[in-house]
N, C-alpha and C positions, 0 to 999 in steps of 0.2 A: 517185503516191507520191514522197515525198522520201527518197532513199537516201543515207546517208553511207558512203562507201567509204574504209577506212583501209588504207594501204600503208606500207611502210618499207624494203623490200629489192628487189633487182634482179628476181627472178622475178615479184614482185607488180606492178612497174611495167609489165612486158610484157603483163600480162593486163588492164590497165585499159581499153584502147580497145575490145576486142571486146564486153565487157559493157556499158560506157558507151554504145556505139553502139546496142545493142538497147534499153537503157533509154530513151534519147532518142527513138528511133524510135517507141516505144510511149507517149510522152507523159509520162514520168516525169522527176523532177529528180535530177541526179547531183552530189553534193558530194564533193570529193576532199580527204582529209586525209593529208599525208605526215608521218610521225613524225620523219624525219631519220635513221633507223637506218643506212641506207646514204646517205652524204652527199657523198662526193667526186665530181668530175665524171665519172670513168670508171665509177663504180658507180651513179650516180643521174641527174644532169642530162642526160647524153648520151642516155639512153633517152627522156626527155621530148622532147628535140629531134628525135631520129631517128624516133620513132614518132608524132610530131605530137600529143603529149599536152599540153593547155594546162597552165600552171603550177598546182600544187595550190592549192585555195582556202584551205587552212590548212596551214602548215608549222611543226611544233613545234621543229625543229632539235635533236632530242635524239639524241646519239650518244656514242661513246667512253666509255661507262660500263660497270661490271659489270652482271651480269644483274639483280640486285636494284635498283640505282640506276636503271638504264635503264627497267625495267618500272614502277617507282614513279613516276618523272618522267613517263613516257608516260601512265600512268593519270590523273595530275593534269591534264595538258593535254587529254587526250581527254575527260575528264569535263566540263571547262569548255566544250569545243567542242560536245559533245552537248547541253548545257543551252542553248547559244546557237543552234545550228542546229535543234534539236528535230526530228530525222528520224523518219520512220515506221519505219525499219529500219536496222540497221547491217550492212554487208556486209564480210566479211574473207576473206582467202585464206591457205591454207597453214599454216605452223607457226613463224613468227618470233615474237620478243618483241613486236613490234607487234601481231601477230594476237591473242595472248593478252591483252595489256594492253587492247586495244580491246574484246574480248569481255567481259572482267570489268567494265570501266567501264560498258558498255551494260546488261548484265543487272542491275547494281545500281540502275540508273535505270529498270528495267522497259521497256527498249527491246528489241524482238526482234532476235536475232542470226541471220544466215544465214552459214554457213561453206562456202566453196568449197574443194574438195580435202579433204573431210572423210573420216574413217574409216581413214586410212592408219596403219599401225603397224609399227614394227620391234621392239617389245617390249624395247627397251633404255632403261631409265629413267635411265641415265647421260647420255643425249643431251638437251640442253635442248629440241631440236625435238620429241622424243617427249612431254615434259611439256607443251609449248605446245599440241600438237595434241589431246592427251587432254583437257586442261582446256577448250579451246575447244569441242570436240565436246559435252562434258557440259553446257555452259551455252547452247548454240545451240538456237534454235527449229526450224531446218531445217538438216540436214546434207547438203550436195550431194556425193555420193560419185562419184569419177571412174571406178571399176571395180567389178565385182561383189564382189571380195574385201573392199573397203572397207565395203560393205553388211553383209557377214557379220561383220566386226569390230564394227561399230556394234550389230548385233543381239546379239552376244555380251556387250556391255556394257550391255544393257538400253535401247539407244537406237534400236531398230527403228522406233518410231513417228515419229521425227524424220528418218529416213533416206530419201533418194531418189536413184536412180541418174540422174545427169545427163550423164556423160561428163566428159572432161578439158578444161577451158578452155584449157590450154596448147596442145592440138591445134588449137583454133580459131585461136590466135595463129599457130601454125606454118603453117597453111593460108593464113591471111589475109596474112601478110607474106612468104611464100616468093618470090613474084614480084618483090618489092622487094629481095631479098638483094643485098648489096654485094660485088662482086668485086674491089674496090680492094685489099684486104689480100692476096688470092690473087695478084694481079698484082705487088704490091710484093715479095712473098716469092718470086716466080718459081716457083710451085708448079704441078705438073701433076696432073690427076685420077688418083687412085690411087697417086700417087707420094710420099705422106706419111701420117703418123699425126697424130691430134689428141688433146691431153690437157688436162684442167683438174684442179687440185688445190687445195683450199681448206679442207676440213673440219678442225676442231681435232684430231680423232683421228689425222689424217695429217700435220698441219703444225705442231703445237705442239712446242716445244723438248723437252718431256718424252717426245715420241714420235719422237725422232730415228732410232731403229732402224727404225721403220716407214717413215719418209720415205726413209731410205737404201735400203731394199729396193725401194721404188717407183722412185726415181730411178736406182738401179743397173740395174734391168731396162730402163727406158726408154732409158737412155744407150747400151745395147748393141744396140738394135734396128737393123734393116737399112735403115731409111728415116728421113728427118728426122721428128722428133716436134715438132710445133708446139704450144708450151705458153704461152698467154697468162697472164702472171704475176699472180696474185692478191696484193694487198698482204700478206695473212697469210703467204704462202709465201716472200716475199722473204728474210726473215731465215734461214729454213731453207736456202735455196739458198746464201746466203753462208756459213753454217756448213758445209754440204756441201763447198763449194769450198775453204774454209780448212783442212778436214781432209784435203784431197787428192783429193776426189771430182771426177771429170771430167764435163763435160756430154755429151760424145760426140755422139750423134744428137740430143740435145735442143736445140731452138732456142727460146730465151726471147723472147717478144714482149710488148709492152704489152697491157693489157686491151683486148679488142675489143668492139665494139657487137653488139647482137643481130643486125642484118642482116649484119654481117661474119661472125658465128659461123655463120649459116645457110649462107653461101657456103663457109666452111672445112669445114663438115660435109658439104656436098654432094660434095666431092672427096676426103675422107679415106678411107683404106683400112681403118682401124679407129680407134675412139675409146676412150681410157682415161680414166675420170673418176670423181670422187667427188661429182659434182653430182647433185641430185635431178631436175633437168629434162633435162639433156643425154642421159641414156640413153634417155628416151622419144623425144626428137627424133631420136636416132640410128636407132632402130628404125623410126620413121615415115619416115625417109629411106632405109631399106633398107641401113644401114651396120652393119658388125660393131661390137660394143661389149663392153668389159670394164669392169665396175663395181668400183671400188676401195673396198669397204666391208667392215667386219666382219659387219654384218648389213644387210639391205636392206628398205625399205618397199615396193618394187615387185616382190614375189615373183613375180608373174605373168610378168614379162619372162624370169625364169629358167625357170619351169615350162613356158612355151611354147617355150623354146629360142631366144628372140629375142635374148637377151644372156647373158653369162657373168659370174661374179663371182670376182674375185681378192682374197682376204681379206688383202691388204696384206703378205703374205710372198712372197718372190720365187718360190718354187716354185708357189704357188697362182696367182700372176699369170700365170706362164708357161703353166700348165695351162689357165687360162681363155682365154688368147690362142689357144692351139692348138685349143680347143673352139669358139670363137666362129664363127658363120656369118652370112651375110647374110639377114635375115628378109624375108618378103613384105610390101611396104608396105601393100597394101590390107587384109590381115588385121590388121595391127597397128593401123591407123587405125580400122577398124570396131570393134575391141575397145574402143578408148578414146572411142567416141561419135561418130565420123565427122565431127567438126568442128561439131557442133550444140549443144555444151554451154552456151554463153552464152545461147542462146534458152531452153533448159530451165531454167537458173538464174533468169532473169527471170520465167518462167511460175510458178516456185515462189514468188517474191516476190509476184507478183500474187495468188496463191492465198490469201495471208494476209489479203487485204482482202475475200475472198468470205464 
């Protein structure tokens, strides 16, 4: 089969190699299209270099536009590419604008769509990610669900016939790359295992200027902690940090560092006493590592982490963050990994692709 894989954002880059390797091992062709949604070196090219991903076969270079402009331009470029490449199937991951644009372009050309990380819901239609994942699931021929709850969500929306439980491809990446984790950043920062916290902050609901009160609550709590808080600074968060400091806010325990690579993040995660994050991927990686985790969301798509007691949620006001920190425990690594598919998701995704030819 000829498979066109469309990616555009950091989490999607990381998942390219494990699925690509299985496809190539089984004799299929893998064509990679990068929309350009994440474009600067620290958010894009560094992952291709670090993980040994060959340059994208097609790079549309579309970025720094509003949701409508970005999605429209992507659809134009992806449609042209689909007509030129003529793939048997389109493969997309997650919930980005790139994901939805690719899925809509393919289905209009009657090309089957397979969606990795399908069926997740936070039921908040104000989030663009929720719109992207719902639309993509509803046009996909096969929805590869990472956890049982995702299957239930798909069934509740009448999509049970397209749903299959594959496990989480991100866990495949975590297992595959863990031995290659880079300790250079840990050494540079002179960190000791268990002697620091780790944080990431990038979602618009936490970092847009209109949400300054929420950002201040998060930063105020982190700045008062008893250990250094290592926070790789996302470009979106920089202006909020500047506003925080100009208004008299102090960094305190927070140590701002440049964005880190995936292999560096794995090393930081390994030694962290607790993780505070609004990322979609880092909470899962934290529990797979057996690390305490506080998720900084109003709502969460990974409800199972909470219900199993593997992570806690601080809904971005200071009291709830503090309560979540006091509640967070170290989960059992084996239990969490088994729940997310045991690191065999990529193989199951490719088997689903192959079933389309039977």
